[in-house]
PANU-649135 format. One record per residue: residue number from 1; residue in one letter; chain; x, y, z of N, C-alpha, C, O in turn. Coordinates in nm, 2 decimals. Example, Ala and Ser with C-alpha at 12.3 -4.5 7.8 and 13.67 -1.06 7.14 Angstrom:
REM residues 2
+-----+-----+-------+--------+--------+--------+--------+--------+--------+--------+--------+--------+--------+--------+--------+
:   n : res : chain :    n_x :    n_y :    n_z :   ca_x :   ca_y :   ca_z :    c_x :    c_y :    c_z :    o_x :    o_y :    o_z :
+-----+-----+-------+--------+--------+--------+--------+--------+--------+--------+--------+--------+--------+--------+--------+
:   1 :   a :     A :   1.32 :  -0.57 :   0.78 :   1.23 :  -0.45 :   0.78 :   1.32 :  -0.33 :   0.78 :   1.42 :  -0.33 :   0.85 :
:   2 :   s :     A :   1.28 :  -0.22 :   0.71 :   1.37 :  -0.11 :   0.71 :   1.29 :   0.00 :   0.79 :   1.34 :   0.11 :   0.80 :
+-----+-----+-------+--------+--------+--------+--------+--------+--------+--------+--------+--------+--------+--------+--------+
REM end
This chain:
REM residues 51
+-----+-----+-------+--------+--------+--------+--------+--------+--------+--------+--------+--------+--------+--------+--------+
:   n : res : chain :    n_x :    n_y :    n_z :   ca_x :   ca_y :   ca_z :    c_x :    c_y :    c_z :    o_x :    o_y :    o_z :
+-----+-----+-------+--------+--------+--------+--------+--------+--------+--------+--------+--------+--------+--------+--------+
:   1 :   m :     A :  -3.00 :   2.34 :  -0.39 :  -2.97 :   2.23 :  -0.52 :  -3.08 :   2.34 :  -0.62 :  -3.18 :   2.40 :  -0.59 :
:   2 :   l :     A :  -3.00 :   2.33 :  -0.72 :  -3.03 :   2.44 :  -0.87 :  -3.13 :   2.35 :  -0.97 :  -3.13 :   2.24 :  -1.03 :
:   3 :   d :     A :  -3.20 :   2.42 :  -0.97 :  -3.29 :   2.33 :  -1.12 :  -3.21 :   2.37 :  -1.30 :  -3.22 :   2.32 :  -1.41 :
:   4 :   e :     A :  -3.13 :   2.48 :  -1.24 :  -3.07 :   2.46 :  -1.41 :  -2.98 :   2.57 :  -1.44 :  -3.01 :   2.69 :  -1.45 :
:   5 :   y :     A :  -2.84 :   2.49 :  -1.47 :  -2.73 :   2.59 :  -1.50 :  -2.68 :   2.68 :  -1.64 :  -2.61 :   2.63 :  -1.74 :
:   6 :   i :     A :  -2.72 :   2.78 :  -1.63 :  -2.70 :   2.86 :  -1.81 :  -2.56 :   2.90 :  -1.80 :  -2.53 :   2.99 :  -1.72 :
:   7 :   l :     A :  -2.46 :   2.84 :  -1.89 :  -2.32 :   2.92 :  -1.83 :  -2.30 :   2.98 :  -2.01 :  -2.35 :   2.94 :  -2.12 :
:   8 :   l :     A :  -2.21 :   3.08 :  -1.97 :  -2.15 :   3.12 :  -2.09 :  -1.98 :   3.11 :  -2.08 :  -1.91 :   3.11 :  -1.99 :
:   9 :   t :     A :  -1.97 :   3.10 :  -2.24 :  -1.87 :   2.98 :  -2.26 :  -1.74 :   3.08 :  -2.36 :  -1.77 :   3.07 :  -2.48 :
:  10 :   y :     A :  -1.61 :   3.18 :  -2.35 :  -1.56 :   3.25 :  -2.35 :  -1.46 :   3.23 :  -2.42 :  -1.37 :   3.17 :  -2.36 :
:  11 :   p :     A :  -1.43 :   3.26 :  -2.58 :  -1.33 :   3.19 :  -2.62 :  -1.19 :   3.28 :  -2.63 :  -1.13 :   3.35 :  -2.71 :
:  12 :   v :     A :  -1.17 :   3.24 :  -2.49 :  -0.98 :   3.27 :  -2.40 :  -0.96 :   3.21 :  -2.35 :  -1.04 :   3.14 :  -2.28 :
:  13 :   l :     A :  -0.75 :   3.21 :  -2.38 :  -0.70 :   3.14 :  -2.31 :  -0.63 :   3.14 :  -2.18 :  -0.57 :   3.25 :  -2.17 :
:  14 :   v :     A :  -0.61 :   3.07 :  -2.10 :  -0.55 :   3.08 :  -1.98 :  -0.54 :   2.99 :  -1.92 :  -0.61 :   2.89 :  -1.91 :
:  15 :   g :     A :  -0.37 :   3.05 :  -1.86 :  -0.28 :   2.95 :  -1.81 :  -0.31 :   2.84 :  -1.68 :  -0.27 :   2.73 :  -1.66 :
:  16 :   g :     A :  -0.45 :   2.98 :  -1.58 :  -0.44 :   2.94 :  -1.49 :  -0.56 :   2.99 :  -1.41 :  -0.65 :   3.04 :  -1.47 :
:  17 :   g :     A :  -0.59 :   2.98 :  -1.27 :  -0.70 :   3.09 :  -1.16 :  -0.77 :   3.05 :  -1.10 :  -0.70 :   2.94 :  -1.08 :
:  18 :   t :     A :  -0.88 :   3.03 :  -1.05 :  -0.96 :   2.98 :  -0.95 :  -1.07 :   2.92 :  -1.01 :  -1.16 :   2.99 :  -1.06 :
:  19 :   p :     A :  -1.09 :   2.72 :  -1.01 :  -1.19 :   2.64 :  -1.10 :  -1.32 :   2.74 :  -1.04 :  -1.32 :   2.80 :  -0.93 :
:  20 :   f :     A :  -1.42 :   2.74 :  -1.16 :  -1.55 :   2.82 :  -1.17 :  -1.58 :   2.71 :  -1.07 :  -1.56 :   2.74 :  -0.96 :
:  21 :   f :     A :  -1.65 :   2.56 :  -1.08 :  -1.68 :   2.52 :  -1.01 :  -1.64 :   2.45 :  -0.86 :  -1.54 :   2.38 :  -0.89 :
:  22 :   t :     A :  -1.66 :   2.43 :  -0.72 :  -1.56 :   2.32 :  -0.65 :  -1.58 :   2.19 :  -0.64 :  -1.67 :   2.15 :  -0.72 :
:  23 :   p :     A :  -1.54 :   2.13 :  -0.58 :  -1.53 :   1.97 :  -0.61 :  -1.66 :   1.95 :  -0.51 :  -1.69 :   1.99 :  -0.40 :
:  24 :   l :     A :  -1.73 :   1.83 :  -0.60 :  -1.88 :   1.79 :  -0.56 :  -1.77 :   1.66 :  -0.49 :  -1.65 :   1.61 :  -0.49 :
:  25 :   d :     A :  -1.92 :   1.64 :  -0.44 :  -1.93 :   1.52 :  -0.30 :  -1.96 :   1.36 :  -0.47 :  -1.90 :   1.26 :  -0.51 :
:  26 :   n :     A :  -2.09 :   1.42 :  -0.52 :  -2.12 :   1.34 :  -0.58 :  -2.15 :   1.38 :  -0.68 :  -2.18 :   1.49 :  -0.67 :
:  27 :   w :     A :  -2.17 :   1.32 :  -0.89 :  -2.18 :   1.35 :  -0.93 :  -2.31 :   1.45 :  -1.02 :  -2.42 :   1.41 :  -0.99 :
:  28 :   v :     A :  -2.33 :   1.52 :  -1.08 :  -2.47 :   1.59 :  -1.11 :  -2.57 :   1.52 :  -1.22 :  -2.49 :   1.48 :  -1.31 :
:  29 :   n :     A :  -2.67 :   1.49 :  -1.24 :  -2.67 :   1.48 :  -1.36 :  -2.75 :   1.59 :  -1.44 :  -2.87 :   1.62 :  -1.42 :
:  30 :   l :     A :  -2.66 :   1.65 :  -1.57 :  -2.76 :   1.71 :  -1.63 :  -2.77 :   1.64 :  -1.76 :  -2.71 :   1.54 :  -1.80 :
:  31 :   k :     A :  -2.91 :   1.72 :  -1.81 :  -2.99 :   1.70 :  -1.95 :  -2.96 :   1.86 :  -2.04 :  -2.99 :   1.98 :  -2.02 :
:  32 :   l :     A :  -2.92 :   1.83 :  -2.09 :  -2.87 :   1.96 :  -2.20 :  -3.01 :   2.06 :  -2.26 :  -3.03 :   1.96 :  -2.33 :
:  33 :   l :     A :  -3.06 :   2.11 :  -2.28 :  -3.13 :   2.18 :  -2.34 :  -3.12 :   2.32 :  -2.45 :  -3.22 :   2.37 :  -2.51 :
:  34 :   d :     A :  -3.06 :   2.35 :  -2.45 :  -3.01 :   2.42 :  -2.54 :  -2.88 :   2.50 :  -2.54 :  -2.80 :   2.52 :  -2.45 :
:  35 :   t :     A :  -2.88 :   2.53 :  -2.70 :  -2.70 :   2.64 :  -2.71 :  -2.73 :   2.67 :  -2.78 :  -2.81 :   2.63 :  -2.87 :
:  36 :   q :     A :  -2.62 :   2.79 :  -2.77 :  -2.62 :   2.94 :  -2.91 :  -2.56 :   3.00 :  -2.93 :  -2.53 :   3.10 :  -2.87 :
:  37 :   s :     A :  -2.48 :   2.95 :  -3.04 :  -2.32 :   3.02 :  -3.08 :  -2.36 :   3.21 :  -3.04 :  -2.48 :   3.25 :  -3.05 :
:  38 :   f :     A :  -2.31 :   3.26 :  -3.02 :  -2.26 :   3.42 :  -3.15 :  -2.16 :   3.42 :  -3.19 :  -2.07 :   3.34 :  -3.18 :
:  39 :   p :     A :  -2.17 :   3.60 :  -3.28 :  -2.08 :   3.62 :  -3.39 :  -1.92 :   3.60 :  -3.33 :  -1.82 :   3.57 :  -3.40 :
:  40 :   n :     A :  -1.93 :   3.62 :  -3.18 :  -1.80 :   3.65 :  -3.12 :  -1.74 :   3.53 :  -3.07 :  -1.62 :   3.53 :  -3.02 :
:  41 :   g :     A :  -1.79 :   3.44 :  -3.09 :  -1.78 :   3.30 :  -3.05 :  -1.79 :   3.26 :  -2.92 :  -1.71 :   3.17 :  -2.87 :
:  42 :   v :     A :  -1.91 :   3.33 :  -2.84 :  -1.91 :   3.30 :  -2.71 :  -2.03 :   3.20 :  -2.74 :  -2.11 :   3.22 :  -2.83 :
:  43 :   l :     A :  -2.03 :   3.12 :  -2.68 :  -2.14 :   3.00 :  -2.63 :  -2.23 :   2.99 :  -2.51 :  -2.19 :   2.98 :  -2.39 :
:  44 :   l :     A :  -2.37 :   3.01 :  -2.58 :  -2.43 :   3.03 :  -2.48 :  -2.49 :   2.88 :  -2.42 :  -2.55 :   2.82 :  -2.50 :
:  45 :   t :     A :  -2.48 :   2.80 :  -2.30 :  -2.56 :   2.62 :  -2.33 :  -2.64 :   2.68 :  -2.17 :  -2.60 :   2.75 :  -2.08 :
:  46 :   r :     A :  -2.78 :   2.59 :  -2.18 :  -2.84 :   2.53 :  -2.03 :  -2.88 :   2.43 :  -2.02 :  -2.98 :   2.37 :  -2.06 :
:  47 :   y :     A :  -2.80 :   2.41 :  -1.95 :  -2.88 :   2.25 :  -1.85 :  -2.99 :   2.26 :  -1.75 :  -3.02 :   2.37 :  -1.71 :
:  48 :   e :     A :  -3.04 :   2.15 :  -1.72 :  -3.15 :   2.09 :  -1.63 :  -3.08 :   1.95 :  -1.56 :  -3.03 :   1.86 :  -1.62 :
:  49 :   a :     A :  -3.10 :   1.99 :  -1.42 :  -3.07 :   1.94 :  -1.32 :  -3.13 :   1.85 :  -1.33 :  -3.24 :   1.87 :  -1.36 :
:  50 :   r :     A :  -3.08 :   1.70 :  -1.29 :  -3.18 :   1.63 :  -1.32 :  -3.20 :   1.54 :  -1.18 :  -3.09 :   1.50 :  -1.14 :
:  51 :   r :     A :  -3.30 :   1.50 :  -1.10 :  -3.30 :   1.43 :  -1.00 :  -3.35 :   1.27 :  -0.99 :  -3.34 :   1.21 :  -0.88 :
+-----+-----+-------+--------+--------+--------+--------+--------+--------+--------+--------+--------+--------+--------+--------+
REM end
């Protein structure tokens, strides 16, 4: 189990591909900790996994 997720989102259009996360058996309850945006459009988000 992970305690924290840090995601970088790039503004790109794609037509398909492999999903980032595999299907889950249960919902994962996340709390948003921080967001940061950069001049090039990239968005950083930090989430904490609640138990």
